[in-house]
Chimera marker file (.cmm) of the C-alpha trace (Angstrom):
<marker_set name="trace">
<marker id="1" x="-0.060" y="0.426" z="0.048" r="1" g="1" b="0" radius="0.5"/>
<marker id="2" x="0.824" y="3.656" z="-0.759" r="1" g="1" b="0" radius="0.5"/>
<marker id="3" x="2.630" y="5.647" z="2.310" r="1" g="1" b="0" radius="0.5"/>
<marker id="4" x="0.010" y="7.806" z="3.907" r="1" g="1" b="0" radius="0.5"/>
<marker id="5" x="0.511" y="11.809" z="2.771" r="1" g="1" b="0" radius="0.5"/>
<marker id="6" x="-0.649" y="15.014" z="4.444" r="1" g="1" b="0" radius="0.5"/>
<marker id="7" x="-2.814" y="14.771" z="0.869" r="1" g="1" b="0" radius="0.5"/>
<marker id="8" x="-4.165" y="11.687" z="1.705" r="1" g="1" b="0" radius="0.5"/>
<marker id="9" x="-4.651" y="12.074" z="5.103" r="1" g="1" b="0" radius="0.5"/>
<marker id="10" x="-5.940" y="15.498" z="4.560" r="1" g="1" b="0" radius="0.5"/>
<marker id="11" x="-3.724" y="17.803" z="6.489" r="1" g="1" b="0" radius="0.5"/>
<marker id="12" x="-2.961" y="21.471" z="4.933" r="1" g="1" b="0" radius="0.5"/>
<marker id="13" x="0.620" y="22.896" z="4.763" r="1" g="1" b="0" radius="0.5"/>
<marker id="14" x="-0.148" y="26.649" z="3.873" r="1" g="1" b="0" radius="0.5"/>
<marker id="15" x="3.460" y="27.323" z="4.923" r="1" g="1" b="0" radius="0.5"/>
<marker id="16" x="5.027" y="24.786" z="2.466" r="1" g="1" b="0" radius="0.5"/>
<marker id="17" x="3.404" y="26.697" z="-0.282" r="1" g="1" b="0" radius="0.5"/>
<marker id="18" x="4.232" y="30.325" z="0.526" r="1" g="1" b="0" radius="0.5"/>
<marker id="19" x="7.692" y="28.895" z="0.605" r="1" g="1" b="0" radius="0.5"/>
<marker id="20" x="7.348" y="27.590" z="-2.453" r="1" g="1" b="0" radius="0.5"/>
<marker id="21" x="5.301" y="30.418" z="-4.212" r="1" g="1" b="0" radius="0.5"/>
<marker id="22" x="7.977" y="32.787" z="-2.386" r="1" g="1" b="0" radius="0.5"/>
<marker id="23" x="10.936" y="30.783" z="-4.685" r="1" g="1" b="0" radius="0.5"/>
<marker id="24" x="9.118" y="30.550" z="-7.738" r="1" g="1" b="0" radius="0.5"/>
<marker id="25" x="10.525" y="31.733" z="-11.201" r="1" g="1" b="0" radius="0.5"/>
<marker id="26" x="7.657" y="32.018" z="-13.113" r="1" g="1" b="0" radius="0.5"/>
<marker id="27" x="6.351" y="35.166" z="-15.171" r="1" g="1" b="0" radius="0.5"/>
<marker id="28" x="2.927" y="34.710" z="-14.049" r="1" g="1" b="0" radius="0.5"/>
<marker id="29" x="3.319" y="34.341" z="-10.004" r="1" g="1" b="0" radius="0.5"/>
<marker id="30" x="0.511" y="37.195" z="-9.866" r="1" g="1" b="0" radius="0.5"/>
<marker id="31" x="-2.005" y="34.821" z="-11.191" r="1" g="1" b="0" radius="0.5"/>
<marker id="32" x="-0.724" y="32.021" z="-9.199" r="1" g="1" b="0" radius="0.5"/>
<marker id="33" x="-1.176" y="33.906" z="-6.154" r="1" g="1" b="0" radius="0.5"/>
<marker id="34" x="-4.584" y="34.849" z="-7.325" r="1" g="1" b="0" radius="0.5"/>
<marker id="35" x="-5.897" y="31.871" z="-7.865" r="1" g="1" b="0" radius="0.5"/>
<marker id="36" x="-4.458" y="30.262" z="-4.402" r="1" g="1" b="0" radius="0.5"/>
<marker id="37" x="-6.431" y="33.051" z="-2.457" r="1" g="1" b="0" radius="0.5"/>
<marker id="38" x="-9.552" y="32.485" z="-4.490" r="1" g="1" b="0" radius="0.5"/>
<marker id="39" x="-9.647" y="28.361" z="-4.406" r="1" g="1" b="0" radius="0.5"/>
<marker id="40" x="-9.147" y="28.504" z="-0.704" r="1" g="1" b="0" radius="0.5"/>
<marker id="41" x="-11.721" y="31.496" z="-0.083" r="1" g="1" b="0" radius="0.5"/>
<marker id="42" x="-14.169" y="28.762" z="-1.562" r="1" g="1" b="0" radius="0.5"/>
<marker id="43" x="-14.857" y="26.101" z="1.542" r="1" g="1" b="0" radius="0.5"/>
<marker id="44" x="-12.728" y="26.202" z="5.094" r="1" g="1" b="0" radius="0.5"/>
<marker id="45" x="-12.457" y="22.469" z="4.268" r="1" g="1" b="0" radius="0.5"/>
<marker id="46" x="-9.915" y="23.042" z="1.218" r="1" g="1" b="0" radius="0.5"/>
<marker id="47" x="-6.343" y="22.594" z="2.276" r="1" g="1" b="0" radius="0.5"/>
<marker id="48" x="-2.817" y="22.927" z="0.316" r="1" g="1" b="0" radius="0.5"/>
<marker id="49" x="0.331" y="21.133" z="0.096" r="1" g="1" b="0" radius="0.5"/>
<marker id="50" x="3.193" y="20.705" z="-2.488" r="1" g="1" b="0" radius="0.5"/>
<marker id="51" x="2.512" y="17.653" z="-4.527" r="1" g="1" b="0" radius="0.5"/>
<marker id="52" x="3.741" y="17.180" z="-8.212" r="1" g="1" b="0" radius="0.5"/>
<marker id="53" x="6.029" y="19.574" z="-7.633" r="1" g="1" b="0" radius="0.5"/>
<marker id="54" x="3.099" y="22.677" z="-7.554" r="1" g="1" b="0" radius="0.5"/>
<marker id="55" x="0.745" y="23.561" z="-5.156" r="1" g="1" b="0" radius="0.5"/>
<marker id="56" x="-2.225" y="20.930" z="-5.021" r="1" g="1" b="0" radius="0.5"/>
<marker id="57" x="-5.638" y="21.809" z="-3.753" r="1" g="1" b="0" radius="0.5"/>
<marker id="58" x="-7.545" y="19.257" z="-1.516" r="1" g="1" b="0" radius="0.5"/>
<marker id="59" x="-10.273" y="18.469" z="0.902" r="1" g="1" b="0" radius="0.5"/>
<marker id="60" x="-9.034" y="18.420" z="4.619" r="1" g="1" b="0" radius="0.5"/>
<marker id="61" x="-12.608" y="16.994" z="6.502" r="1" g="1" b="0" radius="0.5"/>
<marker id="62" x="-13.021" y="13.277" z="7.977" r="1" g="1" b="0" radius="0.5"/>
<marker id="63" x="-13.548" y="10.933" z="5.217" r="1" g="1" b="0" radius="0.5"/>
<marker id="64" x="-13.744" y="7.183" z="5.021" r="1" g="1" b="0" radius="0.5"/>
<marker id="65" x="-11.021" y="4.630" z="4.497" r="1" g="1" b="0" radius="0.5"/>
<marker id="66" x="-9.724" y="4.626" z="0.876" r="1" g="1" b="0" radius="0.5"/>
<marker id="67" x="-7.402" y="3.693" z="-1.599" r="1" g="1" b="0" radius="0.5"/>
<marker id="68" x="-4.711" y="6.458" z="-1.880" r="1" g="1" b="0" radius="0.5"/>
<marker id="69" x="-4.599" y="6.111" z="-5.393" r="1" g="1" b="0" radius="0.5"/>
<marker id="70" x="-7.513" y="7.194" z="-6.391" r="1" g="1" b="0" radius="0.5"/>
<marker id="71" x="-7.178" y="10.729" z="-4.860" r="1" g="1" b="0" radius="0.5"/>
<marker id="72" x="-10.251" y="11.166" z="-3.321" r="1" g="1" b="0" radius="0.5"/>
<marker id="73" x="-9.184" y="13.758" z="-1.960" r="1" g="1" b="0" radius="0.5"/>
<marker id="74" x="-7.555" y="15.740" z="-4.597" r="1" g="1" b="0" radius="0.5"/>
<marker id="75" x="-9.659" y="18.938" z="-5.866" r="1" g="1" b="0" radius="0.5"/>
<marker id="76" x="-7.037" y="20.755" z="-7.996" r="1" g="1" b="0" radius="0.5"/>
<marker id="77" x="-3.206" y="21.422" z="-9.196" r="1" g="1" b="0" radius="0.5"/>
<marker id="78" x="-1.176" y="24.014" z="-10.550" r="1" g="1" b="0" radius="0.5"/>
<marker id="79" x="0.673" y="23.146" z="-13.578" r="1" g="1" b="0" radius="0.5"/>
<marker id="80" x="3.901" y="25.581" z="-14.521" r="1" g="1" b="0" radius="0.5"/>
<marker id="81" x="5.565" y="23.952" z="-17.334" r="1" g="1" b="0" radius="0.5"/>
<marker id="82" x="4.244" y="26.912" z="-19.619" r="1" g="1" b="0" radius="0.5"/>
<marker id="83" x="5.472" y="30.301" z="-19.205" r="1" g="1" b="0" radius="0.5"/>
<marker id="84" x="2.718" y="32.353" z="-20.899" r="1" g="1" b="0" radius="0.5"/>
<marker id="85" x="-0.036" y="30.096" z="-19.093" r="1" g="1" b="0" radius="0.5"/>
<marker id="86" x="-1.058" y="29.069" z="-15.663" r="1" g="1" b="0" radius="0.5"/>
<marker id="87" x="-2.952" y="25.524" z="-15.860" r="1" g="1" b="0" radius="0.5"/>
<marker id="88" x="-5.409" y="23.956" z="-13.186" r="1" g="1" b="0" radius="0.5"/>
<marker id="89" x="-5.359" y="20.496" z="-13.684" r="1" g="1" b="0" radius="0.5"/>
<marker id="90" x="-8.819" y="18.239" z="-11.820" r="1" g="1" b="0" radius="0.5"/>
<marker id="91" x="-7.884" y="15.047" z="-11.843" r="1" g="1" b="0" radius="0.5"/>
<marker id="92" x="-10.817" y="14.390" z="-11.554" r="1" g="1" b="0" radius="0.5"/>
<marker id="93" x="-12.389" y="16.364" z="-13.447" r="1" g="1" b="0" radius="0.5"/>
<marker id="94" x="-14.675" y="14.001" z="-16.007" r="1" g="1" b="0" radius="0.5"/>
<marker id="95" x="-16.872" y="13.677" z="-12.893" r="1" g="1" b="0" radius="0.5"/>
<marker id="96" x="-17.975" y="17.228" z="-12.506" r="1" g="1" b="0" radius="0.5"/>
<marker id="97" x="-20.689" y="18.660" z="-15.069" r="1" g="1" b="0" radius="0.5"/>
<marker id="98" x="-19.433" y="21.689" z="-16.453" r="1" g="1" b="0" radius="0.5"/>
<marker id="99" x="-21.996" y="23.102" z="-18.944" r="1" g="1" b="0" radius="0.5"/>
<marker id="100" x="-19.933" y="26.131" z="-19.244" r="1" g="1" b="0" radius="0.5"/>
<marker id="101" x="-16.921" y="24.609" z="-21.304" r="1" g="1" b="0" radius="0.5"/>
<marker id="102" x="-14.059" y="25.667" z="-18.969" r="1" g="1" b="0" radius="0.5"/>
<marker id="103" x="-12.696" y="22.555" z="-18.210" r="1" g="1" b="0" radius="0.5"/>
<marker id="104" x="-11.049" y="21.557" z="-21.136" r="1" g="1" b="0" radius="0.5"/>
<marker id="105" x="-9.543" y="17.797" z="-22.749" r="1" g="1" b="0" radius="0.5"/>
<marker id="106" x="-10.789" y="14.411" z="-22.798" r="1" g="1" b="0" radius="0.5"/>
<marker id="107" x="-8.173" y="12.442" z="-21.255" r="1" g="1" b="0" radius="0.5"/>
<marker id="108" x="-9.131" y="8.877" z="-20.446" r="1" g="1" b="0" radius="0.5"/>
<marker id="109" x="-8.008" y="9.454" z="-16.847" r="1" g="1" b="0" radius="0.5"/>
<marker id="110" x="-10.569" y="11.563" z="-16.266" r="1" g="1" b="0" radius="0.5"/>
<marker id="111" x="-8.314" y="14.767" z="-16.084" r="1" g="1" b="0" radius="0.5"/>
<marker id="112" x="-9.496" y="18.211" z="-17.098" r="1" g="1" b="0" radius="0.5"/>
<marker id="113" x="-7.599" y="21.441" z="-17.347" r="1" g="1" b="0" radius="0.5"/>
<marker id="114" x="-8.262" y="25.272" z="-17.385" r="1" g="1" b="0" radius="0.5"/>
<marker id="115" x="-5.578" y="27.272" z="-18.529" r="1" g="1" b="0" radius="0.5"/>
<marker id="116" x="-4.728" y="31.042" z="-17.503" r="1" g="1" b="0" radius="0.5"/>
<marker id="117" x="-3.009" y="33.982" z="-19.382" r="1" g="1" b="0" radius="0.5"/>
<marker id="118" x="-4.007" y="36.721" z="-16.570" r="1" g="1" b="0" radius="0.5"/>
<marker id="119" x="-5.940" y="37.530" z="-14.150" r="1" g="1" b="0" radius="0.5"/>
<marker id="120" x="-8.714" y="39.475" z="-16.100" r="1" g="1" b="0" radius="0.5"/>
<marker id="121" x="-9.182" y="36.193" z="-17.543" r="1" g="1" b="0" radius="0.5"/>
<marker id="122" x="-9.550" y="34.292" z="-14.306" r="1" g="1" b="0" radius="0.5"/>
<marker id="123" x="-11.520" y="36.974" z="-13.212" r="1" g="1" b="0" radius="0.5"/>
<marker id="124" x="-14.317" y="36.484" z="-15.901" r="1" g="1" b="0" radius="0.5"/>
<marker id="125" x="-14.416" y="32.767" z="-14.880" r="1" g="1" b="0" radius="0.5"/>
<marker id="126" x="-14.770" y="33.039" z="-11.470" r="1" g="1" b="0" radius="0.5"/>
<marker id="127" x="-18.149" y="32.145" z="-10.918" r="1" g="1" b="0" radius="0.5"/>
<marker id="128" x="-17.922" y="29.305" z="-13.456" r="1" g="1" b="0" radius="0.5"/>
<marker id="129" x="-14.488" y="27.836" z="-11.272" r="1" g="1" b="0" radius="0.5"/>
<marker id="130" x="-15.864" y="27.939" z="-8.101" r="1" g="1" b="0" radius="0.5"/>
<marker id="131" x="-19.056" y="26.061" z="-9.185" r="1" g="1" b="0" radius="0.5"/>
<marker id="132" x="-16.733" y="23.611" z="-10.348" r="1" g="1" b="0" radius="0.5"/>
<marker id="133" x="-14.783" y="22.998" z="-6.880" r="1" g="1" b="0" radius="0.5"/>
<marker id="134" x="-17.913" y="23.037" z="-5.216" r="1" g="1" b="0" radius="0.5"/>
<marker id="135" x="-19.229" y="20.250" z="-7.537" r="1" g="1" b="0" radius="0.5"/>
<marker id="136" x="-16.012" y="18.223" z="-5.962" r="1" g="1" b="0" radius="0.5"/>
<marker id="137" x="-16.245" y="18.703" z="-2.793" r="1" g="1" b="0" radius="0.5"/>
<marker id="138" x="-20.073" y="17.452" z="-3.362" r="1" g="1" b="0" radius="0.5"/>
<marker id="139" x="-18.589" y="14.445" z="-4.498" r="1" g="1" b="0" radius="0.5"/>
<marker id="140" x="-16.566" y="13.621" z="-1.193" r="1" g="1" b="0" radius="0.5"/>
<marker id="141" x="-20.123" y="12.687" z="0.752" r="1" g="1" b="0" radius="0.5"/>
<marker id="142" x="-20.507" y="10.063" z="-2.182" r="1" g="1" b="0" radius="0.5"/>
<link id1="1" id2="2" r="1" g="1" b="0" radius="0.2"/>
<link id1="2" id2="3" r="1" g="1" b="0" radius="0.2"/>
<link id1="3" id2="4" r="1" g="1" b="0" radius="0.2"/>
<link id1="4" id2="5" r="1" g="1" b="0" radius="0.2"/>
<link id1="5" id2="6" r="1" g="1" b="0" radius="0.2"/>
<link id1="6" id2="7" r="1" g="1" b="0" radius="0.2"/>
<link id1="7" id2="8" r="1" g="1" b="0" radius="0.2"/>
<link id1="8" id2="9" r="1" g="1" b="0" radius="0.2"/>
<link id1="9" id2="10" r="1" g="1" b="0" radius="0.2"/>
<link id1="10" id2="11" r="1" g="1" b="0" radius="0.2"/>
<link id1="11" id2="12" r="1" g="1" b="0" radius="0.2"/>
<link id1="12" id2="13" r="1" g="1" b="0" radius="0.2"/>
<link id1="13" id2="14" r="1" g="1" b="0" radius="0.2"/>
<link id1="14" id2="15" r="1" g="1" b="0" radius="0.2"/>
<link id1="15" id2="16" r="1" g="1" b="0" radius="0.2"/>
<link id1="16" id2="17" r="1" g="1" b="0" radius="0.2"/>
<link id1="17" id2="18" r="1" g="1" b="0" radius="0.2"/>
<link id1="18" id2="19" r="1" g="1" b="0" radius="0.2"/>
<link id1="19" id2="20" r="1" g="1" b="0" radius="0.2"/>
<link id1="20" id2="21" r="1" g="1" b="0" radius="0.2"/>
<link id1="21" id2="22" r="1" g="1" b="0" radius="0.2"/>
<link id1="22" id2="23" r="1" g="1" b="0" radius="0.2"/>
<link id1="23" id2="24" r="1" g="1" b="0" radius="0.2"/>
<link id1="24" id2="25" r="1" g="1" b="0" radius="0.2"/>
<link id1="25" id2="26" r="1" g="1" b="0" radius="0.2"/>
<link id1="26" id2="27" r="1" g="1" b="0" radius="0.2"/>
<link id1="27" id2="28" r="1" g="1" b="0" radius="0.2"/>
<link id1="28" id2="29" r="1" g="1" b="0" radius="0.2"/>
<link id1="29" id2="30" r="1" g="1" b="0" radius="0.2"/>
<link id1="30" id2="31" r="1" g="1" b="0" radius="0.2"/>
<link id1="31" id2="32" r="1" g="1" b="0" radius="0.2"/>
<link id1="32" id2="33" r="1" g="1" b="0" radius="0.2"/>
<link id1="33" id2="34" r="1" g="1" b="0" radius="0.2"/>
<link id1="34" id2="35" r="1" g="1" b="0" radius="0.2"/>
<link id1="35" id2="36" r="1" g="1" b="0" radius="0.2"/>
<link id1="36" id2="37" r="1" g="1" b="0" radius="0.2"/>
<link id1="37" id2="38" r="1" g="1" b="0" radius="0.2"/>
<link id1="38" id2="39" r="1" g="1" b="0" radius="0.2"/>
<link id1="39" id2="40" r="1" g="1" b="0" radius="0.2"/>
<link id1="40" id2="41" r="1" g="1" b="0" radius="0.2"/>
<link id1="41" id2="42" r="1" g="1" b="0" radius="0.2"/>
<link id1="42" id2="43" r="1" g="1" b="0" radius="0.2"/>
<link id1="43" id2="44" r="1" g="1" b="0" radius="0.2"/>
<link id1="44" id2="45" r="1" g="1" b="0" radius="0.2"/>
<link id1="45" id2="46" r="1" g="1" b="0" radius="0.2"/>
<link id1="46" id2="47" r="1" g="1" b="0" radius="0.2"/>
<link id1="47" id2="48" r="1" g="1" b="0" radius="0.2"/>
<link id1="48" id2="49" r="1" g="1" b="0" radius="0.2"/>
<link id1="49" id2="50" r="1" g="1" b="0" radius="0.2"/>
<link id1="50" id2="51" r="1" g="1" b="0" radius="0.2"/>
<link id1="51" id2="52" r="1" g="1" b="0" radius="0.2"/>
<link id1="52" id2="53" r="1" g="1" b="0" radius="0.2"/>
<link id1="53" id2="54" r="1" g="1" b="0" radius="0.2"/>
<link id1="54" id2="55" r="1" g="1" b="0" radius="0.2"/>
<link id1="55" id2="56" r="1" g="1" b="0" radius="0.2"/>
<link id1="56" id2="57" r="1" g="1" b="0" radius="0.2"/>
<link id1="57" id2="58" r="1" g="1" b="0" radius="0.2"/>
<link id1="58" id2="59" r="1" g="1" b="0" radius="0.2"/>
<link id1="59" id2="60" r="1" g="1" b="0" radius="0.2"/>
<link id1="60" id2="61" r="1" g="1" b="0" radius="0.2"/>
<link id1="61" id2="62" r="1" g="1" b="0" radius="0.2"/>
<link id1="62" id2="63" r="1" g="1" b="0" radius="0.2"/>
<link id1="63" id2="64" r="1" g="1" b="0" radius="0.2"/>
<link id1="64" id2="65" r="1" g="1" b="0" radius="0.2"/>
<link id1="65" id2="66" r="1" g="1" b="0" radius="0.2"/>
<link id1="66" id2="67" r="1" g="1" b="0" radius="0.2"/>
<link id1="67" id2="68" r="1" g="1" b="0" radius="0.2"/>
<link id1="68" id2="69" r="1" g="1" b="0" radius="0.2"/>
<link id1="69" id2="70" r="1" g="1" b="0" radius="0.2"/>
<link id1="70" id2="71" r="1" g="1" b="0" radius="0.2"/>
<link id1="71" id2="72" r="1" g="1" b="0" radius="0.2"/>
<link id1="72" id2="73" r="1" g="1" b="0" radius="0.2"/>
<link id1="73" id2="74" r="1" g="1" b="0" radius="0.2"/>
<link id1="74" id2="75" r="1" g="1" b="0" radius="0.2"/>
<link id1="75" id2="76" r="1" g="1" b="0" radius="0.2"/>
<link id1="76" id2="77" r="1" g="1" b="0" radius="0.2"/>
<link id1="77" id2="78" r="1" g="1" b="0" radius="0.2"/>
<link id1="78" id2="79" r="1" g="1" b="0" radius="0.2"/>
<link id1="79" id2="80" r="1" g="1" b="0" radius="0.2"/>
<link id1="80" id2="81" r="1" g="1" b="0" radius="0.2"/>
<link id1="81" id2="82" r="1" g="1" b="0" radius="0.2"/>
<link id1="82" id2="83" r="1" g="1" b="0" radius="0.2"/>
<link id1="83" id2="84" r="1" g="1" b="0" radius="0.2"/>
<link id1="84" id2="85" r="1" g="1" b="0" radius="0.2"/>
<link id1="85" id2="86" r="1" g="1" b="0" radius="0.2"/>
<link id1="86" id2="87" r="1" g="1" b="0" radius="0.2"/>
<link id1="87" id2="88" r="1" g="1" b="0" radius="0.2"/>
<link id1="88" id2="89" r="1" g="1" b="0" radius="0.2"/>
<link id1="89" id2="90" r="1" g="1" b="0" radius="0.2"/>
<link id1="90" id2="91" r="1" g="1" b="0" radius="0.2"/>
<link id1="91" id2="92" r="1" g="1" b="0" radius="0.2"/>
<link id1="92" id2="93" r="1" g="1" b="0" radius="0.2"/>
<link id1="93" id2="94" r="1" g="1" b="0" radius="0.2"/>
<link id1="94" id2="95" r="1" g="1" b="0" radius="0.2"/>
<link id1="95" id2="96" r="1" g="1" b="0" radius="0.2"/>
<link id1="96" id2="97" r="1" g="1" b="0" radius="0.2"/>
<link id1="97" id2="98" r="1" g="1" b="0" radius="0.2"/>
<link id1="98" id2="99" r="1" g="1" b="0" radius="0.2"/>
<link id1="99" id2="100" r="1" g="1" b="0" radius="0.2"/>
<link id1="100" id2="101" r="1" g="1" b="0" radius="0.2"/>
<link id1="101" id2="102" r="1" g="1" b="0" radius="0.2"/>
<link id1="102" id2="103" r="1" g="1" b="0" radius="0.2"/>
<link id1="103" id2="104" r="1" g="1" b="0" radius="0.2"/>
<link id1="104" id2="105" r="1" g="1" b="0" radius="0.2"/>
<link id1="105" id2="106" r="1" g="1" b="0" radius="0.2"/>
<link id1="106" id2="107" r="1" g="1" b="0" radius="0.2"/>
<link id1="107" id2="108" r="1" g="1" b="0" radius="0.2"/>
<link id1="108" id2="109" r="1" g="1" b="0" radius="0.2"/>
<link id1="109" id2="110" r="1" g="1" b="0" radius="0.2"/>
<link id1="110" id2="111" r="1" g="1" b="0" radius="0.2"/>
<link id1="111" id2="112" r="1" g="1" b="0" radius="0.2"/>
<link id1="112" id2="113" r="1" g="1" b="0" radius="0.2"/>
<link id1="113" id2="114" r="1" g="1" b="0" radius="0.2"/>
<link id1="114" id2="115" r="1" g="1" b="0" radius="0.2"/>
<link id1="115" id2="116" r="1" g="1" b="0" radius="0.2"/>
<link id1="116" id2="117" r="1" g="1" b="0" radius="0.2"/>
<link id1="117" id2="118" r="1" g="1" b="0" radius="0.2"/>
<link id1="118" id2="119" r="1" g="1" b="0" radius="0.2"/>
<link id1="119" id2="120" r="1" g="1" b="0" radius="0.2"/>
<link id1="120" id2="121" r="1" g="1" b="0" radius="0.2"/>
<link id1="121" id2="122" r="1" g="1" b="0" radius="0.2"/>
<link id1="122" id2="123" r="1" g="1" b="0" radius="0.2"/>
<link id1="123" id2="124" r="1" g="1" b="0" radius="0.2"/>
<link id1="124" id2="125" r="1" g="1" b="0" radius="0.2"/>
<link id1="125" id2="126" r="1" g="1" b="0" radius="0.2"/>
<link id1="126" id2="127" r="1" g="1" b="0" radius="0.2"/>
<link id1="127" id2="128" r="1" g="1" b="0" radius="0.2"/>
<link id1="128" id2="129" r="1" g="1" b="0" radius="0.2"/>
<link id1="129" id2="130" r="1" g="1" b="0" radius="0.2"/>
<link id1="130" id2="131" r="1" g="1" b="0" radius="0.2"/>
<link id1="131" id2="132" r="1" g="1" b="0" radius="0.2"/>
<link id1="132" id2="133" r="1" g="1" b="0" radius="0.2"/>
<link id1="133" id2="134" r="1" g="1" b="0" radius="0.2"/>
<link id1="134" id2="135" r="1" g="1" b="0" radius="0.2"/>
<link id1="135" id2="136" r="1" g="1" b="0" radius="0.2"/>
<link id1="136" id2="137" r="1" g="1" b="0" radius="0.2"/>
<link id1="137" id2="138" r="1" g="1" b="0" radius="0.2"/>
<link id1="138" id2="139" r="1" g="1" b="0" radius="0.2"/>
<link id1="139" id2="140" r="1" g="1" b="0" radius="0.2"/>
<link id1="140" id2="141" r="1" g="1" b="0" radius="0.2"/>
<link id1="141" id2="142" r="1" g="1" b="0" radius="0.2"/>
</marker_set>
């Protein structure tokens, strides 16, 4: 069985994320900070840590035991591969009913992605992004 991590146990580590972002050399760090703040304000049960070499957001509440490889707590993570874009990766994005078309891709593993090129673009889609994250949180009850 896979080793337990703060992601699988739901322990938030904001100090690690603070340090990571303060050392991040990415031209869109202002967008990253804005998105981080926005995601954390959606629900008090959203925690954060550094996984897959980037800030990752997950549910911190109590859950029944589950296979860690299912990433049931996982909500969304950043991807900084491109220098002109900040991507949000939703491992369970296929489980969400997104009528806005904000979630992109049709990956076999269920991932969906949202790409942002600036804060104005984030602000324009905030309502849809919040709805997607709230849907993922509701799925935790099942």
